[in-house]
C-alpha positions in Angstrom: 0.1 0.1 -0.1 1.0 3.3 -1.0 0.6 6.6 -0.3 1.4 10.0 -1.3 0.6 12.7 1.2 0.8 16.6 0.7 -0.1 19.3 3.6 -2.5 21.9 2.2 -4.1 24.7 3.4 -6.6 24.3 1.0 -7.6 21.7 -2.0 -10.6 19.7 -4.0 -11.4 17.6 -6.3 -13.3 18.3 -9.6 -15.3 15.9 -11.7 -16.8 16.4 -14.8 -16.4 20.6 -14.7 -17.8 19.8 -10.3 -16.8 19.5 -6.7 -16.5 16.3 -5.3 -14.5 17.4 -2.2 -12.6 19.7 -0.7 -10.8 20.4 2.3 -9.0 23.3 4.1 -6.3 22.7 6.8 -5.2 18.9 6.5 -3.4 16.7 4.0 -4.6 15.1 0.5 -3.9 12.2 0.5 -3.3 9.7 -2.4 -3.8 6.3 -2.3 -2.6 3.6 -4.2 -3.6 -0.3 -3.8 -0.7 -2.6 -5.0 -0.9 -6.7 -5.8 -0.9 -7.9 -2.7 -2.5 -5.7 -0.4 -3.9 -7.1 2.8 -7.2 -5.6 4.3 -5.4 -4.7 7.6 -3.3 -2.3 5.9 -5.0 0.0 6.1 -6.2 0.8 9.3 -2.1 0.3 9.7 -2.0 3.6 6.6 -4.5 5.4 8.6 -3.0 5.5 11.9 0.3 6.5 10.5 -0.7 9.3 9.2 -2.6 10.4 11.0 0.0 10.5 13.7 2.5 11.9 11.3 4.1 15.0 13.1 4.3 16.9 9.8 2.4 21.0 11.0 4.1 23.0 12.8 4.0 24.2 16.5 4.1 27.4 18.3 8.0 27.0 17.9 7.5 26.4 14.5 8.5 23.1 15.4 7.3 20.3 13.0 6.2 18.5 15.7 1.9 18.3 15.5 0.1 15.5 13.9 -3.3 15.4 12.0 -4.6 15.3 14.9 -3.4 17.7 17.1 -4.4 20.4 14.5 -8.0 19.5 13.7 -7.2 19.5 9.8 -9.0 17.2 7.2 -8.2 14.3 4.9 -8.9 14.6 1.5 -8.4 11.4 0.0 -7.8 11.2 -3.2 -7.7 7.4 -5.1 -4.0 7.1 -7.5 -2.9 3.8 -8.7 -0.9 5.7 -10.9 2.0 5.9 -7.5 2.4 2.2 -8.7 3.9 2.9 -11.8 7.3 1.0 -13.4 9.3 3.6 -15.5 12.7 1.1 -15.2 11.6 -0.5 -19.2 11.3 2.3 -21.8 9.2 5.2 -21.9 5.8 4.0 -21.6 5.0 3.5 -17.2 3.6 -0.6 -16.4 1.4 -0.2 -13.8 1.1 -4.3 -13.0 2.0 -3.8 -9.5 -0.8 -2.0 -9.1 -4.0 -3.9 -7.0 -6.9 -4.4 -9.8 -10.0 -1.9 -10.0 -12.1 -4.1 -7.5 -9.4 -4.8 -4.9 -8.7 -1.0 -5.1 -12.2 0.0 -5.1 -12.2 -1.6 -1.7 -9.2 -0.9 -0.4 -9.8 3.1 -0.9 -13.3 2.7 0.7 -11.9 0.7 3.3 -8.9 3.2 4.2 -11.5 6.5 4.0 -13.4 4.5 6.8 -10.0 4.3 8.9 -9.2 7.9 8.0 -12.6 8.8 9.0 -13.0 6.8 12.4 -10.5 8.2 13.4 -12.4 11.2 13.7 -10.6 12.7 11.3 -13.0 14.6 8.3 -12.6 13.3 5.3 -13.3 14.4 1.4 -12.6 12.1 -1.0 -11.7 12.2 -4.8 -14.1 9.4 -7.3 -12.6 6.0 -7.7 -11.4 5.7 -11.4 -12.3 9.0 -12.4 -10.6 11.7 -14.4 -10.3 13.9 -11.7 -9.1 17.6 -11.6 -6.7 18.1 -8.4 -5.7 21.7 -7.3 -4.0 22.1 -4.1 -1.9 24.5 -2.1 1.0 22.8 -0.7 2.0 24.0 2.2 5.7 24.1 2.7 6.6 22.4 0.6 5.7 19.4 2.4 5.3 16.6 0.5 6.0 12.7 2.2 6.0 9.4 0.4 4.9 6.4 2.9 4.8 2.6 2.0 3.7 0.7 4.3 
């Protein structure tokens, strides 16, 4: 399971000209289920992300988590995080979970984040999405679980 997270001051997802999800301050979480990922990994990933101390405290140190700040999470499915570019010029995506498995794990991850008391918004699984965000910091972190 793989996630790319970006700290943000605001973010939104638009599908077909309509905003389907948006947040203020918090994290944009690009989520990718990989072949062989176990369902229990979604809770593990949600817990890890919710506890990452990547927000500044009053002293300006990255010492606060998403839960500490009361920030929101915009969760976007992105199978392209499974890209293999080791050969040729066209990425391969065979490491990504099948669409059915990916959807189930994506939905479980959303539920796991929400169960932690974090306000959540989402993109639309499998849709062509326009994601707009202000990367605060910038602060971008890659996580493999």
